[in-house]
C-alpha positions in Angstrom: 2.1 -23.8 -2.5 -0.1 -20.7 -3.3 -3.6 -21.3 -4.6 -4.4 -18.6 -7.2 -8.2 -18.4 -7.3 -11.0 -15.8 -7.4 -13.1 -16.6 -4.3 -15.9 -14.1 -4.3 -15.7 -12.3 -1.0 -19.4 -11.4 -1.1 -20.6 -15.0 -1.5 -17.7 -17.2 -0.4 -17.8 -19.2 -3.7 -14.8 -20.1 -5.8 -15.3 -18.6 -9.3 -12.0 -19.2 -11.1 -8.7 -20.9 -10.5 -5.3 -20.3 -12.1 -2.3 -22.7 -12.2 0.8 -21.6 -10.4 4.1 -21.3 -12.2 6.4 -24.3 -11.7 10.0 -23.9 -10.7 11.0 -25.2 -14.2 9.1 -22.3 -15.8 10.7 -19.5 -13.8 14.0 -19.2 -15.8 11.9 -18.7 -19.0 10.1 -15.7 -17.4 13.5 -14.2 -16.4 14.9 -14.8 -19.9 12.0 -12.9 -21.4 12.2 -10.1 -18.9 16.0 -9.6 -19.4 15.8 -9.7 -23.2 13.0 -7.1 -23.0 15.0 -5.0 -20.6 17.9 -4.8 -23.0 15.7 -3.1 -25.5 13.4 -1.1 -23.1 16.4 0.6 -21.4 17.3 2.1 -24.8 13.8 3.3 -25.4 13.4 7.1 -25.1 11.7 8.7 -22.1 9.2 10.2 -24.6 8.2 6.7 -25.8 8.0 5.3 -22.3 5.8 8.3 -21.4 3.6 7.7 -24.4 2.9 4.1 -23.2 2.1 5.3 -19.7 -0.3 8.0 -20.9 -2.1 5.5 -23.2 -2.3 3.1 -20.2 -3.8 5.9 -18.1 -6.5 6.5 -20.7 -7.4 2.8 -20.8 -7.7 2.7 -17.0 -10.0 5.8 -17.0 -12.2 4.3 -19.6 -12.5 0.9 -17.8 -12.5 2.0 -14.2 -15.9 0.6 -13.4 -15.1 -2.8 -14.9 -11.8 -2.9 -13.1 -13.7 -2.1 -9.8 -16.1 -5.0 -10.5 -13.1 -7.4 -10.7 -11.6 -6.5 -7.3 -15.1 -6.1 -5.8 -15.5 -9.9 -6.4 -11.9 -10.8 -5.6 -11.5 -9.0 -2.3 -14.7 -7.2 -1.5 -13.8 -3.5 -2.1 -17.0 -1.4 -2.4 -17.4 -0.3 -6.0 -17.0 3.5 -5.4 -13.7 2.8 -3.6 -12.6 0.5 -6.5 -13.4 3.1 -9.1 -11.4 5.7 -7.1 -8.5 3.3 -6.9 -8.5 2.8 -10.6 -8.7 6.6 -11.2 -5.7 7.0 -8.9 -3.7 4.5 -11.0 -4.5 6.6 -14.1 -3.3 9.8 -12.4 -0.2 8.1 -11.3 0.6 6.9 -14.8 0.2 10.5 -16.2 2.2 12.0 -13.4 5.2 9.8 -14.0 4.9 10.2 -17.8 4.9 14.0 -17.3 7.5 14.4 -14.6 10.1 11.5 -14.8 12.4 13.5 -17.1 12.9 16.1 -14.3 14.5 13.4 -12.0 16.1 11.0 -14.5 18.2 13.6 -16.4 21.8 13.4 -15.2 22.5 15.3 -12.0 25.3 17.9 -12.6 27.9 18.2 -9.9 30.7 20.6 -9.2 33.6 19.7 -11.5 36.0 19.4 -8.6 39.2 19.1 -10.6 37.6 17.6 -13.7 36.2 19.1 -16.8 32.7 17.9 -15.9 31.2 15.7 -13.2 27.7 14.3 -13.2 25.6 11.3 -12.1 23.5 9.3 -14.5 20.3 7.6 -13.1 20.5 4.4 -15.1 18.1 1.4 -14.9 19.2 -1.7 -13.0 17.5 -4.5 -14.9 14.8 -7.0 -13.9 12.9 -6.3 -10.7 10.5 -8.5 -8.7 7.4 -7.1 -7.2 5.5 -8.8 -4.4 2.2 -7.0 -3.8 -0.8 -7.5 -1.6 -4.5 -7.8 -2.2 -5.9 -4.7 -0.3 -5.2 -2.3 -3.2 -4.8 -4.7 -6.1 -4.2 -2.1 -8.8 -2.7 0.9 -6.9 -0.1 -1.2 -5.0 1.2 -2.5 -8.4 1.1 1.0 -9.9 3.1 2.7 -7.2 6.0 0.3 -7.9 5.7 -0.5 -11.5 4.9 2.8 -13.3 7.9 4.8 -12.1 10.2 1.8 -12.8 8.8 1.5 -16.3 9.8 5.1 -16.8 13.2 4.4 -15.4 13.7 1.6 -18.0 13.5 -1.4 -15.7 11.6 -4.6 -16.4 9.2 -6.1 -13.9 8.1 -9.6 -12.8 5.0 -9.2 -10.7 3.8 -11.6 -8.0 0.4 -10.4 -6.9 -1.5 -11.9 -4.0 -3.1 -15.3 -4.7 -6.6 -14.0 -4.1 -6.3 -11.4 -6.9 -5.3 -13.4 -10.0 -7.8 -11.8 -12.3 -7.0 -8.2 -11.6 -3.2 -8.8 -11.7 -3.5 -10.3 -15.2 -5.8 -7.5 -16.3 -3.2 -4.9 -15.3 -0.6 -6.7 -17.4 -2.9 -7.0 -20.4 -3.8 -3.3 -20.3 -0.1 -2.3 -20.2 0.5 -4.4 -23.4 -2.6 -3.0 -25.0 -1.2 0.5 -24.3 1.9 -0.4 -26.2 4.3 -1.8 -23.7 6.6 -4.4 -25.4 6.1 -8.0 -24.4 8.3 -9.1 -21.6 8.9 -5.7 -20.0 6.1 -6.5 -17.5 5.0 -10.0 -16.7 2.3 -11.1 -14.3 3.6 -14.2 -12.5 1.5 -16.7 -10.6 4.5 -17.4 -8.4 4.3 -19.6 -5.3 5.6 -17.6 -2.3 8.0 -20.4 -1.5 9.7 -19.9 -5.0 10.7 -16.2 -4.5 14.3 -17.3 -3.9 14.2 -19.0 -7.3 13.7 -15.6 -8.9 16.0 -13.5 -6.6 19.0 -15.8 -6.9 19.2 -15.1 -10.6 22.0 -12.5 -11.3 19.8 -10.7 -13.8 17.2 -9.9 -11.2 18.5 -6.8 -9.4 16.0 -6.2 -6.6 12.5 -6.4 -5.3 9.7 -4.3 -3.7 7.4 -5.9 -1.3 4.2 -4.6 0.3 2.8 -6.9 2.9 3.2 -8.4 6.4 6.3 -8.1 8.5 6.8 -11.8 8.3 6.8 -11.8 4.5 9.0 -8.7 4.4 11.6 -10.2 6.8 11.6 -13.5 4.9 12.1 -12.0 1.4 14.5 -9.4 2.7 16.6 -12.2 4.1 16.7 -13.8 0.7 17.6 -10.5 -0.9 20.4 -10.0 1.5 21.8 -13.4 0.8 22.0 -12.5 -2.9 22.9 -8.8 -2.4 19.7 -7.5 -4.0 18.3 -4.0 -3.5 14.9 -3.9 -1.8 12.0 -1.7 -0.6 9.7 -2.8 2.1 6.3 -1.3 2.8 4.9 -3.3 5.8 2.3 -2.8 8.5 1.4 0.2 10.6 -0.4 1.0 13.9 -1.0 4.5 12.9 -2.0 7.2 15.5 -4.9 9.6 14.8 -4.4 12.3 17.5 -7.2 14.6 18.4 -6.0 17.7 20.3 -9.1 19.9 19.9 -12.1 20.3 17.6 -15.0 22.8 17.3 -17.1 19.9 15.8 -16.4 16.6 17.6 -19.4 14.8 16.0 -18.2 15.6 12.5 -14.6 14.7 13.3 -15.6 11.4 14.9 -17.8 10.5 11.8 -14.8 11.3 9.5 -12.5 9.2 11.7 -14.9 6.2 11.5 -15.2 6.6 7.7 -11.5 6.5 7.3 -11.1 3.5 9.6 -13.8 1.5 7.9 -12.6 2.2 4.4 -11.7 -1.0 2.7 -13.1 -2.8 5.8 -10.1 -1.5 7.8 -7.7 -3.4 5.6 -5.3 -0.5 4.9 -1.7 -0.2 6.1 -2.2 3.5 6.8 -5.7 3.1 8.4 -6.0 5.2 11.6 -5.7 2.2 14.0 -5.1 4.1 17.2 -7.4 7.1 17.8 -5.9 9.1 20.6 -8.2 11.7 22.0 -7.6 14.3 24.8 -9.8 13.6 27.8 -11.9 16.9 27.4 -13.2 15.5 24.1 -13.0 11.8 24.8 -16.5 10.8 26.0 -18.2 12.8 23.2 -15.9 11.4 20.6 -16.5 7.8 21.7 -20.3 8.3 21.7 -20.3 9.8 18.3 -18.0 7.1 16.9 -20.4 4.4 18.1 -23.2 6.2 16.4 -21.3 6.4 13.1 -20.3 2.8 13.2 -23.8 1.6 13.9 -25.1 3.7 11.1 -22.7 2.0 8.6 -24.4 -0.4 6.2 -22.5 -3.6 5.8 -23.4 -5.1 2.4 -22.1 -6.5 -0.9 -19.5 -4.5 -2.8 -22.0 -3.3 -5.5 -24.8 -2.3 -3.2 -25.3 1.5 -4.0 -25.7 2.2 -0.2 -22.8 0.0 1.0 -20.8 1.6 3.8 -18.5 -1.4 4.3 -18.1 -4.5 2.2 -16.9 -7.9 3.2 -13.4 -8.7 4.3 -11.0 -10.1 1.8 -11.1 -13.7 3.0 -12.6 -16.0 5.6 -9.3 -16.2 7.4 -9.0 -12.4 7.5 -12.5 -12.1 8.9 -12.1 -14.8 11.5 -8.7 -13.6 12.7 -10.1 -10.1 13.2 -13.1 -11.4 15.2 -10.9 -13.6 17.3 -8.5 -10.8 18.2 -11.3 -8.5 19.2 -12.7 -11.2 21.4 -9.3 -11.8 23.0 -8.9 -8.0 23.6 -12.3 -8.0 25.5 -11.1 -11.0 27.5 -8.0 -9.0 28.4 -10.0 -6.1 29.7 -10.9 -3.9 26.7 -14.5 -2.5 26.4 -16.4 -3.5 23.3 -19.1 -0.9 22.7 -20.6 -2.4 19.5 -19.9 -4.9 16.7 -17.0 -7.2 16.3 -19.1 -10.3 15.3 -19.4 -12.5 12.3 -22.6 -11.8 10.3 -24.9 -14.8 9.5 -24.8 -14.6 5.7 -22.7 -15.9 2.9 -19.4 -14.2 2.3 -16.8 -12.8 4.6 -18.8 -10.2 6.5 -18.5 -8.9 10.1 -19.9 -6.0 12.0 -17.5 -3.1 12.5 -16.5 -2.6 16.2 -15.7 0.2 18.6 -13.2 -0.6 21.4 -11.9 1.4 24.3 -9.8 0.7 27.4 -7.2 -1.1 25.4 -4.0 -1.8 27.2 -1.3 -0.1 25.1 1.0 -3.1 25.8 -1.6 -5.7 24.8 -1.8 -7.4 21.4 -4.1 -4.8 19.9 -2.1 -2.0 21.5 1.2 -3.2 20.1 0.3 -5.0 16.9 -1.6 -4.0 13.7 -5.2 -5.1 13.5 -6.0 -5.3 9.8 -9.8 -5.1 10.1 -12.8 -2.8 10.9 -12.2 -2.0 14.6 -12.3 1.6 15.7 -9.9 1.7 18.7 -10.0 4.8 20.9 -7.4 5.8 23.6 -7.8 8.6 26.2 -4.9 11.0 26.6 -4.6 13.5 29.6 -3.2 16.3 27.4 -1.1 17.0 24.3 2.1 15.7 25.9 0.4 12.4 26.9 -1.1 12.1 23.4 2.4 12.4 21.9 3.7 9.8 24.3 0.9 7.4 23.3 1.4 8.2 19.6 5.1 7.3 19.8 4.6 4.2 22.0 4.9 1.8 19.0 7.5 -0.1 17.1 5.8 0.9 13.8 6.2 4.2 12.0 4.2 4.4 8.8 1.6 7.2 8.8 0.3 9.5 11.6 -2.1 12.4 11.8 -3.0 15.2 14.3 -6.3 17.0 14.3 -6.7 20.5 15.6 -8.3 23.9 14.8 -4.8 25.4 15.0 -2.8 24.2 12.0 0.4 25.7 13.3 0.1 23.8 16.6 -0.7 20.7 14.6 2.4 21.1 12.5 4.6 21.4 15.6 3.0 18.3 17.0 3.3 16.3 13.8 7.0 17.0 13.6 7.5 15.2 16.9 5.8 12.0 15.8 8.0 9.1 14.8 6.7 8.1 11.4 7.5 8.2 7.7 4.5 10.4 7.0 2.6 12.9 9.2 -0.5 14.9 8.3 -2.4 17.7 9.9 -6.2 17.4 9.7 -6.0 14.7 7.1 -5.1 10.9 7.0 -4.7 8.1 4.5 -3.5 10.4 1.8 -1.2 9.1 -1.0 -0.4 10.6 -4.3 2.4 10.4 -6.9 3.5 13.9 -6.0 4.9 13.1 -2.5 6.7 10.1 -1.0 5.1 7.1 0.7 6.9 4.8 3.2 7.7 4.2 6.8 10.4 3.5 9.4 11.0 0.8 12.0 8.7 -2.2 11.7 6.8 -0.4 8.9 9.7 -1.0 6.5 12.1 1.1 4.6 12.5 2.9 1.2 10.0 5.1 -0.5 7.4 4.9 -3.2 6.0 7.8 -5.3 7.6 11.1 -6.6 11.3 11.3 -7.3 12.0 8.8 -4.6 10.3 6.0 -6.5 12.2 7.0 -9.7 15.6 6.6 -8.0 15.1 3.6 -5.7 16.1 1.1 -8.4 18.7 3.0 -10.4 22.4 2.9 -10.8 23.6 6.3 -9.6 26.4 6.2 -12.1 29.1 8.8 -11.6 30.8 10.1 -14.7 33.9 12.4 -14.4 35.3 13.9 -17.6 39.0 15.0 -17.6 40.7 16.7 -20.4 43.3 14.7 -22.3 46.9 15.3 -21.1 
């Protein structure tokens, strides 16, 4: 059974607890969602867009208060929390303004009929299963486009973020969303099947671990439900050349330590050509050691606590095991002697690509640097993974970078940038990183009935 509670990541103290939904209560939530869907699907795009714009305005107005909630729940530094809330507001406005472009019927060649076209109709009730690392934005990427489509949502947020998940629901209703169209659900993970087996629930989107994704996808397959999975990553950050290695190393460290390294698209494998390698490692160590580890609301915080005691302890243990297996630990990687879930960020080199850290995602603040002989070797290392979420290549020659990026096996590749996401372009991966896409027109059509209509003249 999941325990829904706010355990302050900065202090380790339990502040609030919330009761889980019982199995007997689940049908009632689905009843309300389905009834709301029947009305919401008939609501005009103009009205749906009005609700999303009003929601975006509320988020902008309350961004700091929203950041305080998740700062306590999972430790995100306040500036990062405010930025996350602001992204949610931008996402709401983007889908409100652009959904009509992709949801209007797609006209096809008549091909023997008077007219042929495809309607992009809503499916019905959807289940969202979302993680704690971006408590607002992960919800928004799934929910906001599907509200524009006309679907209804049942949302199971991570058990450590029960306050922010209800706040999101309350603000949608305050913005004018009819009751039942979106419901926050304190659902035990073991009861996901109770939701998905109901015929009225047409699909789910899950962002989380591979284990959770495989488990719920198996349930969805059993009941023939549509799904989107956004899972882990072991993302390469490839440095081919640079006129300013210290600045690039500092930027790489800042990206990796953002949200205490607890980001699916975090640059987990920094692959540096050997001509730049020694300088890059030295500068990365400087940048890590200059990072202030502190409470989420410290104005000078560089990295906050990790999301939970288990997350912190697992990260420390895996770093220790990597060192035992031959990796070189240059700095950090230890629990800090203070309340809350704090650790010192680490820099590791000499990691065996076939070891645990080489093969599997480390969801924590460890800068892991690999040496490549040249560009060809860097590409080999970048593609030596079963994941395929995000990748980046860094070079003073953007054309060379684009050619390199096109050869990386990933759902998203960037030249001289990393950890970008925005409603304007798709987000998602391949292989062990999942399937399906969020954002842009892809998000608007993942959970629609592509309904073909062919009109023939009467005979």
